[in-house]
C-alpha positions as CSV (number, residue, x, y, z in Angstrom):
1,M,28.2,38.8,0.0
2,S,26.1,36.6,-2.3
3,T,23.2,37.3,-4.2
4,V,20.6,34.8,-5.7
5,N,18.5,36.0,-8.4
6,N,15.4,34.2,-9.0
7,V,14.4,35.9,-12.5
8,E,13.1,33.4,-15.1
9,A,15.1,32.5,-18.4
10,R,13.0,34.1,-21.2
11,I,13.6,33.0,-24.9
12,K,14.1,36.3,-27.1
13,K,14.6,34.0,-30.2
14,A,14.6,30.0,-31.4
15,R,16.5,28.2,-34.2
16,I,15.8,24.8,-35.2
17,T,18.0,22.4,-37.2
18,E,18.1,18.9,-38.2
19,D,19.6,18.0,-35.0
20,E,19.2,20.6,-32.1
21,I,16.8,23.6,-30.6
22,I,18.7,26.4,-29.9
23,A,17.6,28.9,-28.1
24,H,18.6,32.2,-27.4
25,L,17.4,34.0,-24.1
26,V,17.1,37.8,-23.5
27,D,19.8,38.1,-21.0
28,G,22.0,37.3,-24.0
29,R,22.6,32.8,-22.8
30,T,22.3,31.0,-26.3
31,I,21.0,27.1,-24.9
32,S,20.5,24.0,-26.7
33,V,19.5,20.7,-26.6
34,P,19.4,17.9,-28.7
35,L,16.3,17.4,-31.2
36,T,15.5,13.8,-29.9
37,W,14.9,15.3,-26.8
38,S,11.3,15.8,-28.5
39,W,9.8,12.6,-30.0
40,R,7.5,15.1,-31.3
41,L,9.9,17.3,-33.2
42,S,12.1,14.8,-34.3
43,E,9.2,13.1,-36.6
44,A,8.2,16.3,-37.5
45,T,9.2,18.1,-41.1
46,E,11.1,20.9,-41.6
47,T,8.3,23.2,-41.9
48,Q,6.0,22.1,-38.8
49,R,9.3,22.2,-36.9
50,N,9.9,26.1,-38.0
51,N,6.4,26.9,-37.7
52,Y,6.7,27.7,-33.6
53,E,5.3,30.5,-31.7
54,L,7.1,31.7,-28.4
55,I,4.4,31.3,-24.9
56,G,4.1,33.0,-21.9
57,D,6.5,36.4,-22.3
58,G,9.6,33.8,-23.8
59,L,8.7,31.3,-20.9
60,G,8.7,28.9,-23.4
61,I,8.1,27.4,-27.6
62,H,4.9,26.2,-28.5
63,W,4.8,24.0,-31.8
64,P,1.0,24.1,-33.4
65,D,1.5,21.9,-36.0
66,V,2.6,19.2,-33.5
67,D,1.0,19.9,-29.8
68,E,4.3,20.3,-28.2
69,D,5.8,22.7,-25.6
70,I,8.8,23.1,-24.3
71,S,10.1,25.6,-21.6
72,A,13.3,27.7,-21.2
73,R,13.5,26.1,-17.6
74,G,13.1,22.3,-18.8
75,M,15.8,23.2,-21.4
76,L,18.0,24.2,-18.6
77,M,17.3,21.7,-16.5
78,G,17.7,19.1,-19.1
79,T,14.5,17.6,-19.3
80,P,13.6,15.2,-22.2
81,A,9.9,14.7,-23.5
82,K,8.9,11.4,-23.1
83,P,7.0,9.1,-25.6
84,P,3.6,7.8,-25.0
85,K,4.0,4.0,-24.0
86,Q,3.2,1.7,-26.8
87,K,0.1,-0.6,-26.0
88,V,1.3,-4.3,-26.4
């Protein structure tokens, strides 16, 4: 018998390095994505990157200094942020 668990992934804590966004989930998993997936965080200072808060009971991370949000689901699904289109 197979059972599907439909519980959303929730982040317990996060760590941002020069190269990665690392999320430790409440269920014990650790996931990471390249920092370049967020052009805002790639261009942010270390201080701005380290100023984050968990939102939605751990469903995502918000960086107020650069107005960036990344969800646990987006990290798991492999959804990088798209940079704005440049005007020609």
